[in-house]
Structures are given as C-alpha cells and as structure tokens.
DSSP file (Angstrom, degrees, kcal/mol; ACC not computed):
  #  RESIDUE AA STRUCTURE BP1 BP2  ACC     N-H-->O    O-->H-N    N-H-->O    O-->H-N    TCO  KAPPA ALPHA  PHI   PSI    X-CA   Y-CA   Z-CA
    1    1 A X              0   0    0      0, 0.0     2,-0.1     0, 0.0     0, 0.0   0.000 360.0 360.0 360.0 137.8  114.6 -158.7  128.6
    2    2 A X        -     0   0    0      1,-0.1     2,-0.3     3,-0.0     3,-0.0  -0.397 360.0-112.7 -69.3 140.7  115.2 -159.5  132.2
    3    3 A X        -     0   0    0     -2,-0.1     2,-0.2     1,-0.1    -1,-0.1  -0.557  34.0-112.3 -74.5 134.7  114.3 -163.0  133.3
    4    4 A X        -     0   0    0     -2,-0.3     2,-0.4     1,-0.1    -1,-0.1  -0.493  26.7-131.1 -71.2 130.0  111.3 -163.1  135.7
    5    5 A X        -     0   0    0     -2,-0.2     2,-0.5    -3,-0.0    -1,-0.1  -0.666  17.4-145.5 -80.7 132.1  112.3 -164.2  139.2
    6    6 A X        -     0   0    0     -2,-0.4     2,-0.4     2,-0.0    -1,-0.0  -0.850  13.5-126.5-100.0 134.5  110.0 -166.9  140.7
    7    7 A X        -     0   0    0     -2,-0.5     2,-0.6     1,-0.0     5,-0.0  -0.659  23.0-167.6 -77.5 126.7  109.3 -166.9  144.4
    8    8 A X    >   -     0   0    0     -2,-0.4     3,-2.0     1,-0.2     4,-0.4  -0.919   8.6-164.2-120.3 104.1  110.0 -170.2  145.9
    9    9 A X  G >  S+     0   0    0     -2,-0.6     3,-1.9     1,-0.3     6,-0.2   0.865  87.3  62.4 -54.7 -41.3  108.6 -170.5  149.4
   10   10 A X  G 3  S+     0   0    0      1,-0.3    -1,-0.3     5,-0.1    -2,-0.0   0.662 104.9  48.7 -62.6 -15.7  110.8 -173.5  150.2
   11   11 A X  G <  S+     0   0    0     -3,-2.0     2,-0.4     4,-0.0    -1,-0.3   0.447  85.2 108.5-101.3  -2.8  113.9 -171.4  149.7
   12   12 A X    <>  -     0   0    0     -3,-1.9     4,-2.4    -4,-0.4     5,-0.2  -0.630  64.5-144.6 -80.4 126.5  112.7 -168.5  151.9
   13   13 A X  H  > S+     0   0    0     -2,-0.4     4,-2.6     1,-0.2     5,-0.2   0.870  99.1  52.9 -61.0 -38.4  114.6 -168.3  155.2
   14   14 A X  H  > S+     0   0    0      2,-0.2     4,-2.3     1,-0.2    -1,-0.2   0.910 109.7  48.5 -63.6 -42.3  111.5 -167.1  157.1
   15   15 A X  H  > S+     0   0    0     -6,-0.2     4,-2.6     2,-0.2    -2,-0.2   0.923 112.7  48.5 -62.0 -45.0  109.5 -170.1  155.9
   16   16 A X  H  X S+     0   0    0     -4,-2.4     4,-2.5     2,-0.2     5,-0.2   0.906 111.2  49.1 -65.0 -42.1  112.2 -172.5  156.8
   17   17 A X  H  X S+     0   0    0     -4,-2.6     4,-2.6     1,-0.2    -1,-0.2   0.936 113.6  47.0 -62.1 -45.9  112.7 -171.1  160.3
   18   18 A X  H  X S+     0   0    0     -4,-2.3     4,-2.6    -5,-0.2    -2,-0.2   0.909 112.1  50.4 -61.7 -43.4  108.9 -171.3  160.9
   19   19 A X  H  X S+     0   0    0     -4,-2.6     4,-2.3     2,-0.2    -2,-0.2   0.916 112.6  45.4 -63.6 -44.8  108.7 -174.8  159.5
   20   20 A X  H  X S+     0   0    0     -4,-2.5     4,-2.8     2,-0.2     5,-0.2   0.920 112.6  52.0 -65.1 -43.3  111.6 -176.0  161.7
   21   21 A X  H  X S+     0   0    0     -4,-2.6     4,-2.6    -5,-0.2    -2,-0.2   0.929 111.5  45.9 -59.2 -46.9  110.1 -174.3  164.7
   22   22 A X  H  X S+     0   0    0     -4,-2.6     4,-2.4     2,-0.2    -1,-0.2   0.906 113.8  49.0 -63.8 -41.7  106.7 -175.9  164.3
   23   23 A X  H  X S+     0   0    0     -4,-2.3     4,-2.6    -5,-0.2    -2,-0.2   0.910 112.7  47.1 -65.2 -42.0  108.2 -179.3  163.7
   24   24 A X  H  X S+     0   0    0     -4,-2.8     4,-2.8     2,-0.2     5,-0.2   0.914 112.1  50.0 -66.8 -42.4  110.4 -179.0  166.8
   25   25 A X  H  X S+     0   0    0     -4,-2.6     4,-2.5    -5,-0.2    16,-0.4   0.917 112.5  47.9 -59.8 -43.4  107.5 -177.8  168.9
   26   26 A X  H  X S+     0   0    0     -4,-2.4     4,-2.4     2,-0.2    -2,-0.2   0.933 113.1  47.5 -63.8 -46.2  105.4 -180.7  167.6
   27   27 A X  H  X S+     0   0    0     -4,-2.6     4,-2.5     1,-0.2    -2,-0.2   0.932 113.9  46.7 -61.5 -47.4  108.1 -183.3  168.3
   28   28 A X  H  X S+     0   0    0     -4,-2.8     4,-2.9     2,-0.2     5,-0.2   0.917 111.7  50.6 -63.5 -43.3  108.8 -181.9  171.8
   29   29 A X  H  X S+     0   0    0     -4,-2.5     4,-2.3    -5,-0.2    -1,-0.2   0.914 112.3  47.4 -61.1 -43.0  105.1 -181.8  172.7
   30   30 A X  H  X S+     0   0    0     -4,-2.4     4,-2.4     2,-0.2    -1,-0.2   0.914 113.4  48.3 -63.5 -42.7  104.7 -185.4  171.5
   31   31 A X  H  X S+     0   0    0     -4,-2.5     4,-1.0     2,-0.2    -2,-0.2   0.887 110.7  50.2 -67.6 -38.8  107.7 -186.5  173.5
   32   32 A X  H ><>S+     0   0    0     -4,-2.9     5,-2.4     1,-0.2     3,-0.7   0.940 112.0  49.1 -61.3 -45.6  106.6 -184.7  176.6
   33   33 A X  H ><5S+     0   0    0     -4,-2.3     3,-1.6     1,-0.2    -2,-0.2   0.897 106.3  55.5 -60.8 -42.4  103.2 -186.4  176.3
   34   34 A X  H 3<5S+     0   0    0     -4,-2.4    -1,-0.2     1,-0.3    -2,-0.2   0.719 108.4  49.0 -67.5 -19.6  104.7 -189.9  175.8
   35   35 A X  T <<5S-     0   0    0     -4,-1.0    -1,-0.3    -3,-0.7    -2,-0.2   0.374 120.9-107.5 -98.3   4.0  106.7 -189.5  179.1
   36   36 A X  T < 5 +     0   0    0     -3,-1.6     2,-0.5     1,-0.3    -3,-0.2   0.577  69.2 147.2  84.6   8.7  103.6 -188.4  181.0
   37   37 A X      < -     0   0    0     -5,-2.4     2,-1.8    -6,-0.2    -1,-0.3  -0.699  44.5-144.3 -81.8 123.3  104.6 -184.7  181.3
   38   38 A X        +     0   0    0     -2,-0.5     2,-0.3    -3,-0.1    -1,-0.1  -0.456  64.8  96.9 -87.8  65.2  101.5 -182.5  181.2
   39   39 A X        -     0   0    0     -2,-1.8     2,-0.2   -10,-0.2    -6,-0.1  -0.993  62.5-136.2-153.1 142.2  103.1 -179.7  179.3
   40   40 A X     >  -     0   0    0     -2,-0.3     4,-2.7     1,-0.1     5,-0.1  -0.511  35.8-106.3 -90.6 168.2  103.3 -178.5  175.7
   41   41 A X  H  > S+     0   0    0    -16,-0.4     4,-1.7     1,-0.2     5,-0.1   0.900 122.0  50.7 -61.5 -40.4  106.6 -177.3  174.1
   42   42 A X  H  > S+     0   0    0      1,-0.2     4,-0.9     2,-0.2    -1,-0.2   0.892 113.4  44.8 -66.6 -38.5  105.3 -173.7  174.2
   43   43 A X  H  > S+     0   0    0      1,-0.2     4,-2.5     2,-0.2     3,-0.3   0.876 107.6  60.4 -69.6 -36.6  104.4 -174.0  177.9
   44   44 A X  H  X S+     0   0    0     -4,-2.7     4,-3.2     1,-0.2     5,-0.2   0.880  99.0  54.5 -60.9 -39.7  107.7 -175.8  178.6
   45   45 A X  H  X S+     0   0    0     -4,-1.7     4,-1.9     2,-0.2    -1,-0.2   0.862 109.5  48.9 -64.7 -32.2  109.8 -172.8  177.4
   46   46 A X  H  X S+     0   0    0     -4,-0.9     4,-2.2    -3,-0.3    -2,-0.2   0.931 112.0  48.0 -68.5 -45.8  107.9 -170.6  179.9
   47   47 A X  H  X S+     0   0    0     -4,-2.5     4,-1.6     1,-0.2    -2,-0.2   0.926 111.2  51.4 -58.6 -44.7  108.5 -173.2  182.7
   48   48 A X  H  X S+     0   0    0     -4,-3.2     4,-1.3     1,-0.2    -1,-0.2   0.884 108.3  51.2 -61.9 -39.2  112.2 -173.3  181.8
   49   49 A X  H  X S+     0   0    0     -4,-1.9     4,-2.0     1,-0.2    -1,-0.2   0.903 109.7  50.6 -63.6 -39.9  112.4 -169.5  181.9
   50   50 A X  H  < S+     0   0    0     -4,-2.2    -1,-0.2     1,-0.2    -2,-0.2   0.753 101.4  61.5 -72.6 -23.2  110.8 -169.6  185.4
   51   51 A X  H  < S+     0   0    0     -4,-1.6     3,-0.3    -5,-0.2    -1,-0.2   0.886 108.4  45.2 -63.8 -36.5  113.3 -172.2  186.5
   52   52 A X  H  < S+     0   0    0     -4,-1.3     2,-0.3     1,-0.3    -2,-0.2   0.918 138.2   3.3 -69.8 -44.6  115.9 -169.6  185.8
   53   53 A X  S >< S-     0   0    0     -4,-2.0     3,-0.6    -5,-0.1    -1,-0.3  -0.773  74.6-159.0-149.6  96.8  114.0 -166.8  187.5
   54   54 A X  T 3  S+     0   0    0     -3,-0.3    46,-0.2    -2,-0.3    -3,-0.1  -0.423  72.0  41.7 -73.9 149.9  110.7 -167.6  189.3
   55   55 A X  T 3  S+     0   0    0     44,-1.9    -1,-0.2     1,-0.2    45,-0.2   0.689  70.1 154.5  89.1  19.4  108.3 -164.8  190.0
   56   56 A X  E <   -A   99   0A   0     43,-0.6    43,-3.3    -3,-0.6    -1,-0.2  -0.419  43.9-114.9 -70.6 155.7  108.5 -162.9  186.7
   57   57 A X  E  >  -A   98   0A   0     41,-0.2     4,-2.1     1,-0.1    41,-0.2  -0.533  24.0-107.0 -90.7 165.4  105.4 -160.8  185.8
   58   58 A X  H  > S+     0   0    0     39,-1.7     4,-2.7     1,-0.2     5,-0.2   0.852 119.0  54.4 -58.3 -37.2  103.2 -161.6  182.8
   59   59 A X  H  > S+     0   0    0      2,-0.2     4,-2.8     1,-0.2    -1,-0.2   0.913 106.7  50.8 -65.2 -42.2  104.5 -158.5  180.9
   60   60 A X  H  > S+     0   0    0      1,-0.2     4,-2.6     2,-0.2    -1,-0.2   0.912 112.7  47.0 -60.8 -41.9  108.1 -159.7  181.3
   61   61 A X  H  X S+     0   0    0     -4,-2.1     4,-2.2     2,-0.2     6,-0.3   0.922 111.5  50.8 -65.9 -43.5  107.2 -163.1  180.0
   62   62 A X  H  X>S+     0   0    0     -4,-2.7     5,-2.0     1,-0.2     4,-0.8   0.937 114.1  44.4 -57.9 -47.4  105.2 -161.6  177.1
   63   63 A X  H ><5S+     0   0    0     -4,-2.8     3,-0.6     1,-0.2    -2,-0.2   0.921 111.6  52.5 -64.1 -44.8  108.2 -159.4  176.2
   64   64 A X  H 3<5S+     0   0    0     -4,-2.6    -1,-0.2     1,-0.2    -2,-0.2   0.889 118.8  35.1 -60.4 -40.8  110.8 -162.2  176.5
   65   65 A X  H 3<5S-     0   0    0     -4,-2.2    -1,-0.2    -5,-0.2    -2,-0.2   0.436 106.3-121.7 -96.5   0.3  108.9 -164.5  174.2
   66   66 A X  T <<5 +     0   0    0     -4,-0.8     2,-0.3    -3,-0.6    -3,-0.2   0.830  63.6 143.2  65.2  31.1  107.6 -161.9  171.8
   67   67 A X      < -     0   0    0     -5,-2.0    -1,-0.2    -6,-0.3    -2,-0.1  -0.780  54.9-110.4-102.6 147.6  104.0 -162.9  172.5
   68   68 A X     >  -     0   0    0     -2,-0.3     4,-2.4     1,-0.1     5,-0.2  -0.377  32.9-109.8 -70.7 158.3  101.1 -160.5  172.8
   69   69 A X  H  > S+     0   0    0      1,-0.2     4,-2.7     2,-0.2     5,-0.2   0.870 116.8  51.1 -58.2 -41.0   99.6 -160.0  176.2
   70   70 A X  H  > S+     0   0    0      2,-0.2     4,-2.3     1,-0.2    -1,-0.2   0.927 111.1  47.1 -65.2 -45.6   96.3 -161.8  175.4
   71   71 A X  H  > S+     0   0    0      2,-0.2     4,-2.2     1,-0.2    -2,-0.2   0.896 114.3  47.4 -62.7 -41.3   98.1 -164.8  174.0
   72   72 A X  H  X S+     0   0    0     -4,-2.4     4,-2.8     2,-0.2     5,-0.2   0.914 110.9  51.4 -66.9 -42.4  100.4 -165.0  177.0
   73   73 A X  H  X S+     0   0    0     -4,-2.7     4,-2.2    -5,-0.2    -2,-0.2   0.904 110.6  49.4 -61.0 -41.0   97.5 -164.6  179.4
   74   74 A X  H  X S+     0   0    0     -4,-2.3     4,-2.1     2,-0.2    -1,-0.2   0.920 112.0  47.5 -64.0 -44.9   95.7 -167.4  177.7
   75   75 A X  H  X S+     0   0    0     -4,-2.2     4,-2.3     1,-0.2    -2,-0.2   0.924 112.6  49.0 -63.0 -43.7   98.7 -169.7  177.8
   76   76 A X  H  X S+     0   0    0     -4,-2.8     4,-2.5     1,-0.2    -1,-0.2   0.866 107.7  55.3 -64.4 -35.7   99.3 -168.9  181.5
   77   77 A X  H  X S+     0   0    0     -4,-2.2     4,-2.3    -5,-0.2    -1,-0.2   0.927 109.8  46.3 -61.8 -44.3   95.6 -169.6  182.3
   78   78 A X  H  X S+     0   0    0     -4,-2.1     4,-1.9     2,-0.2    -2,-0.2   0.889 112.1  51.0 -63.9 -39.3   96.0 -173.0  180.7
   79   79 A X  H  <>S+     0   0    0     -4,-2.3     5,-3.0     2,-0.2     6,-0.8   0.871 109.6  50.3 -66.4 -36.3   99.2 -173.6  182.7
   80   80 A X  H ><5S+     0   0    0     -4,-2.5     3,-1.6     3,-0.2    -2,-0.2   0.907 108.5  52.2 -67.4 -41.7   97.4 -172.6  185.9
   81   81 A X  H 3<5S+     0   0    0     -4,-2.3    -2,-0.2     1,-0.3    -1,-0.2   0.864 109.2  50.6 -60.6 -36.7   94.6 -175.0  185.1
   82   82 A X  T 3<5S-     0   0    0     -4,-1.9    -1,-0.3    -5,-0.1    -2,-0.2   0.308 117.5-116.2 -85.3   9.0   97.2 -177.8  184.6
   83   83 A X  T < 5S+     0   0    0     -3,-1.6    22,-0.3     2,-0.2    21,-0.3   0.846  82.1 120.5  60.4  37.3   98.8 -176.8  188.0
   84   84 A X  S   <S+     0   0    0     -5,-3.0    18,-2.2     1,-0.2     2,-0.3   0.738  76.3  12.9 -96.0 -30.5  102.1 -175.7  186.5
   85   85 A X  E     -B  101   0A   0     -6,-0.8     2,-0.4    16,-0.3    16,-0.2  -0.913  58.3-146.9-139.0 163.9  102.0 -172.2  187.7
   86   86 A X  E     -B  100   0A   0     14,-2.6    14,-2.8    -2,-0.3     2,-0.5  -0.982  14.7-149.4-127.5 146.1  100.2 -169.9  190.1
   87   87 A X  E     +B   99   0A   0     -2,-0.4     2,-0.4    12,-0.2    12,-0.2  -0.966  17.3 179.3-117.0 129.4   99.7 -166.2  189.5
   88   88 A X  E     -B   98   0A   0     10,-2.4    10,-3.4    -2,-0.5     3,-0.0  -0.953  36.7 -94.9-127.0 148.9   99.5 -163.7  192.3
   89   89 A X  E     -B   97   0A   0     -2,-0.4     2,-0.5     8,-0.2     8,-0.2  -0.331  41.8-112.9 -61.0 140.0   99.0 -159.9  192.3
   90   90 A X  E >   -B   93   0A   0      6,-2.6     3,-0.8     3,-0.6     6,-0.2  -0.633  18.5-145.5 -72.8 121.0  102.3 -158.0  192.4
   91   91 A X  T 3  S+     0   0    0     -2,-0.5     3,-0.2     1,-0.2    -1,-0.2   0.767  99.6  50.5 -62.1 -23.4  102.3 -156.2  195.7
   92   92 A X  T 3  S+     0   0    0      1,-0.3     2,-0.2     2,-0.0    -1,-0.2   0.727 129.0  15.1 -84.6 -22.8  104.1 -153.2  194.1
   93   93 A X  E X   - B   0  90A   0     -3,-0.8     3,-2.1     3,-0.1    -3,-0.6  -0.760  63.5-160.8-155.3 100.8  101.6 -152.9  191.2
   94   94 A X  E 3  S+     0   0A   0      1,-0.3    -4,-0.1    -2,-0.2    -3,-0.1   0.665  89.0  69.3 -61.3 -17.8   98.2 -154.7  191.5
   95   95 A X  E 3  S+     0   0A   0     -6,-0.1    -1,-0.3    -5,-0.1     2,-0.3   0.778  94.2  68.4 -70.7 -24.8   97.7 -154.5  187.8
   96   96 A X  E <  S-     0   0A   0     -3,-2.1    -6,-2.6    -6,-0.2     2,-0.4  -0.648  71.5-148.8 -95.0 150.7  100.5 -157.0  187.3
   97   97 A X  E     - B   0  89A   0     -2,-0.3   -39,-1.7    -8,-0.2     2,-0.4  -0.974  11.0-139.7-117.5 134.8  100.5 -160.6  188.2
   98   98 A X  E     -AB  57  88A   0    -10,-3.4   -10,-2.4    -2,-0.4     2,-0.5  -0.734  16.5-140.7 -89.9 141.1  103.7 -162.4  189.2
   99   99 A X  E     +AB  56  87A   0    -43,-3.3   -44,-1.9    -2,-0.4   -43,-0.6  -0.902  22.1 179.1-110.9 123.7  104.0 -166.0  187.9
  100  100 A X  E     - B   0  86A   0    -14,-2.8   -14,-2.6    -2,-0.5     2,-0.2  -0.931  27.6-115.7-123.5 146.2  105.5 -168.7  190.1
  101  101 A X  E     - B   0  85A   0     -2,-0.4   -16,-0.3   -16,-0.2     2,-0.1  -0.506  25.9-132.3 -75.8 146.0  106.1 -172.4  189.4
  102  102 A X     >  -     0   0    0    -18,-2.2     4,-2.1    -2,-0.2     5,-0.2  -0.434  30.7-102.8 -85.0 170.6  104.2 -175.0  191.3
  103  103 A X  H  > S+     0   0    0      1,-0.2     4,-2.8     2,-0.2     5,-0.2   0.871 123.0  60.5 -62.4 -35.5  105.9 -177.9  192.9
  104  104 A X  H  > S+     0   0    0    -21,-0.3     4,-1.0     1,-0.2    -1,-0.2   0.927 107.2  44.4 -56.2 -46.8  104.6 -180.1  190.0
  105  105 A X  H  4 S+     0   0    0    -22,-0.3     3,-0.3   -21,-0.2     4,-0.2   0.872 113.2  50.8 -68.2 -37.2  106.5 -177.8  187.5
  106  106 A X  H >< S+     0   0    0     -4,-2.1     3,-1.2     1,-0.2     4,-0.3   0.899 108.5  52.7 -65.3 -39.6  109.6 -177.8  189.6
  107  107 A X  H 3< S+     0   0    0     -4,-2.8     4,-0.4     1,-0.2     3,-0.3   0.720 101.8  59.8 -70.2 -21.4  109.6 -181.6  189.9
  108  108 A X  T 3X S+     0   0    0     -4,-1.0     4,-2.7    -3,-0.3     5,-0.3   0.465  77.3  97.5 -86.9   0.3  109.4 -182.1  186.1
  109  109 A X  H <> S+     0   0    0     -3,-1.2     4,-2.5    -4,-0.2     5,-0.3   0.939  82.9  43.4 -57.2 -55.1  112.7 -180.3  185.4
  110  110 A X  H  > S+     0   0    0     -3,-0.3     4,-1.8    -4,-0.3    -1,-0.2   0.926 118.3  44.2 -60.3 -46.5  115.0 -183.3  185.1
  111  111 A X  H  > S+     0   0    0     -4,-0.4     4,-2.0     1,-0.2    -1,-0.2   0.937 117.0  43.6 -64.3 -48.2  112.6 -185.4  183.0
  112  112 A X  H  X S+     0   0    0     -4,-2.7     4,-2.8     1,-0.2     5,-0.2   0.839 110.2  54.7 -73.4 -31.7  111.6 -182.7  180.6
  113  113 A X  H  X S+     0   0    0     -4,-2.5     4,-2.7    -5,-0.3    -1,-0.2   0.928 109.8  48.6 -63.5 -42.6  115.1 -181.3  180.1
  114  114 A X  H  X S+     0   0    0     -4,-1.8     4,-2.0    -5,-0.3    -2,-0.2   0.910 112.4  48.4 -61.9 -42.2  116.2 -184.8  179.1
  115  115 A X  H  X S+     0   0    0     -4,-2.0     4,-2.2     2,-0.2    -2,-0.2   0.930 112.2  48.5 -63.8 -46.0  113.2 -185.0  176.7
  116  116 A X  H  X S+     0   0    0     -4,-2.8     4,-2.5     1,-0.2     5,-0.2   0.908 109.9  51.9 -61.7 -42.4  113.9 -181.6  175.2
  117  117 A X  H  X S+     0   0    0     -4,-2.7     4,-2.4     1,-0.2    -1,-0.2   0.894 109.7  49.6 -61.8 -39.3  117.6 -182.5  174.8
  118  118 A X  H  X S+     0   0    0     -4,-2.0     4,-2.1     2,-0.2    -1,-0.2   0.895 110.1  50.7 -66.4 -40.0  116.7 -185.7  172.9
  119  119 A X  H  X S+     0   0    0     -4,-2.2     4,-1.9     2,-0.2    -2,-0.2   0.921 113.3  44.9 -63.1 -43.7  114.2 -183.8  170.7
  120  120 A X  H  X S+     0   0    0     -4,-2.5     4,-2.0     2,-0.2    -2,-0.2   0.884 109.0  56.9 -67.7 -38.5  116.9 -181.3  169.8
  121  121 A X  H  < S+     0   0    0     -4,-2.4     4,-0.3    -5,-0.2    -1,-0.2   0.906 107.5  48.7 -58.2 -42.1  119.5 -184.0  169.3
  122  122 A X  H >< S+     0   0    0     -4,-2.1     3,-1.0     1,-0.2    -1,-0.2   0.904 108.8  53.9 -63.9 -40.8  117.1 -185.6  166.7
  123  123 A X  H 3< S+     0   0    0     -4,-1.9    -2,-0.2     1,-0.2    -1,-0.2   0.853 114.8  39.2 -63.4 -35.2  116.8 -182.2  165.0
  124  124 A X  T >< S+     0   0    0     -4,-2.0     3,-1.9    -5,-0.1    -1,-0.2   0.274  83.4 139.1-100.9  11.2  120.5 -181.7  164.6
  125  125 A X  T <  S+     0   0    0     -3,-1.0     3,-0.1    -4,-0.3    -3,-0.1  -0.302  75.8  11.3 -56.0 136.0  121.3 -185.4  163.8
  126  126 A X  T 3  S+     0   0    0      1,-0.2     2,-0.5     0, 0.0    -1,-0.3   0.672 101.4 117.2  65.6  19.6  123.9 -185.6  161.0
  127  127 A X    <   -     0   0    0     -3,-1.9    -1,-0.2     3,-0.0     5,-0.1  -0.977  69.0-117.1-115.8 129.2  124.7 -181.9  161.3
  128  128 A X     >  -     0   0    0     -2,-0.5     4,-2.3     1,-0.1     5,-0.2  -0.204  18.2-118.4 -64.4 153.9  128.2 -181.0  162.3
  129  129 A X  H  > S+     0   0    0      1,-0.2     4,-2.4     2,-0.2     5,-0.2   0.885 116.6  54.0 -57.0 -40.3  128.9 -179.2  165.6
  130  130 A X  H  > S+     0   0    0      1,-0.2     4,-2.5     2,-0.2    -1,-0.2   0.911 107.7  48.9 -62.8 -42.6  130.4 -176.4  163.6
  131  131 A X  H  > S+     0   0    0      2,-0.2     4,-2.7     1,-0.2    -1,-0.2   0.892 110.4  51.1 -65.1 -38.4  127.3 -176.0  161.4
  132  132 A X  H  X S+     0   0    0     -4,-2.3     4,-2.5     2,-0.2    -2,-0.2   0.914 110.5  49.4 -63.9 -42.1  125.1 -176.0  164.5
  133  133 A X  H  X S+     0   0    0     -4,-2.4     4,-2.5     2,-0.2    -2,-0.2   0.923 112.1  47.8 -61.4 -44.6  127.3 -173.2  166.0
  134  134 A X  H  X S+     0   0    0     -4,-2.5     4,-2.8     2,-0.2     5,-0.2   0.922 111.1  51.4 -62.5 -44.0  127.1 -171.2  162.7
  135  135 A X  H  X S+     0   0    0     -4,-2.7     4,-2.7     1,-0.2    -2,-0.2   0.931 110.9  47.5 -59.3 -47.0  123.3 -171.7  162.6
  136  136 A X  H  X S+     0   0    0     -4,-2.5     4,-2.4     1,-0.2    -1,-0.2   0.916 112.6  49.7 -60.6 -43.7  122.9 -170.5  166.2
  137  137 A X  H  X S+     0   0    0     -4,-2.5     4,-2.2     2,-0.2    -2,-0.2   0.925 112.2  46.8 -61.8 -45.9  125.1 -167.5  165.4
  138  138 A X  H  X S+     0   0    0     -4,-2.8     4,-2.6     2,-0.2    -2,-0.2   0.923 112.3  50.1 -63.6 -44.8  123.1 -166.6  162.3
  139  139 A X  H  X S+     0   0    0     -4,-2.7     4,-2.5     1,-0.2    -1,-0.2   0.898 110.2  50.6 -62.2 -40.0  119.8 -167.0  164.1
  140  140 A X  H  X S+     0   0    0     -4,-2.4     4,-2.5    -5,-0.2    -1,-0.2   0.905 111.0  48.8 -63.4 -41.0  121.0 -164.7  166.9
  141  141 A X  H  X S+     0   0    0     -4,-2.2     4,-2.7     2,-0.2    -2,-0.2   0.907 111.1  49.9 -64.5 -41.7  122.1 -162.1  164.4
  142  142 A X  H  X S+     0   0    0     -4,-2.6     4,-2.2     2,-0.2    -2,-0.2   0.925 111.0  49.3 -62.9 -43.9  118.8 -162.3  162.6
  143  143 A X  H  X S+     0   0    0     -4,-2.5     4,-1.2     1,-0.2    -2,-0.2   0.931 111.9  48.6 -60.6 -45.5  116.9 -161.9  165.9
  144  144 A X  H >X S+     0   0    0     -4,-2.5     4,-0.7     1,-0.2     3,-0.5   0.918 110.0  52.1 -61.3 -43.6  119.1 -158.9  166.9
  145  145 A X  H >< S+     0   0    0     -4,-2.7     3,-0.5     1,-0.2    -1,-0.2   0.892 111.9  46.3 -58.7 -40.3  118.5 -157.3  163.4
  146  146 A X  H 3< S+     0   0    0     -4,-2.2    -1,-0.2     1,-0.2    -2,-0.2   0.678 117.1  43.1 -78.6 -16.8  114.8 -157.7  163.8
  147  147 A X  H << S+     0   0    0     -4,-1.2     2,-0.2    -3,-0.5    -1,-0.2   0.277  80.7 118.4-115.9  11.0  114.7 -156.3  167.4
  148  148 A X    <<        0   0    0     -4,-0.7    -3,-0.0    -3,-0.5    -4,-0.0  -0.546 360.0 360.0 -74.1 142.7  117.0 -153.3  167.1
  149  149 A X              0   0    0     -2,-0.2    -1,-0.1     0, 0.0    -3,-0.0   0.451 360.0 360.0 -84.7 360.0  115.3 -150.1  167.9
C-alpha cells in the first residue's frame, strides 16, 4: 500500500515566499518609520517605481504590481493624504488619472533607499552572493511561469 503523503505548509514554496515577503515588508515599514519616513513598504515600492518614471497612470501601476484597481486606488488615496503623490486627470483620457510624486516623495529617495538596502542586507545576511543570485533567478522564472499568456 502506498504511503500517504502529508502536506507540510512550512515546506511549500508559495508559503515560504509569502512569509518572507510579509516579513520583509514589516521590517522595511518599521525601519522607514524609525527614520521618520512617512511611507510603508508597499507604498515605497510605488514611490520607487515613480522615481523611475513619474506620471504613470493608475492602471499601469495596478498592472505592474499585480494589484486590483480598487486596492491600488485605496493605496494611492492614502499616499495622496500623506502628501507623497498627486493624481491628475489624464488629458488624453479623463477616465485615467496620472500619478506624480510630490517634492516630499522626491526628497525621501536617498534616505529610504538606504533604509531599504539595509533591510534587504539583513534578509540576506549569511547567504552567499551566488545563492542570492540563484534565488533571484528562480523567483524571476516562477514569476514568468505564472504570468505567461
């Protein structure tokens, strides 16, 4: 008779990825707060994307981060309340809003990048550079597998 396989959540790759992601988000948010930066880790990745290309529309941000429109709109609303972004109607399509960084968000780049780098440094502490490269490669392949049409 075949031996029954037991499901062990702690060994499931999806569980582990989610757990690390949540822990890293929590650590980064705490570290941002301790330096006086008024931004969460989830908001910070949006700010960082806008540092690369300011003026993206909400749909582009939703697609890039794999967030539903409602969740992204709620996050952007909070970011607007915290004076991190402004949303203006897209002159080409009034249904869309373009998202721009405020001066406050632009000014926090150096400090928050340093904080994020330190948080990531802690996460990969005692892990070889080669293992980190392999991990990144595997995660990119998994993402591609899950998002192929």
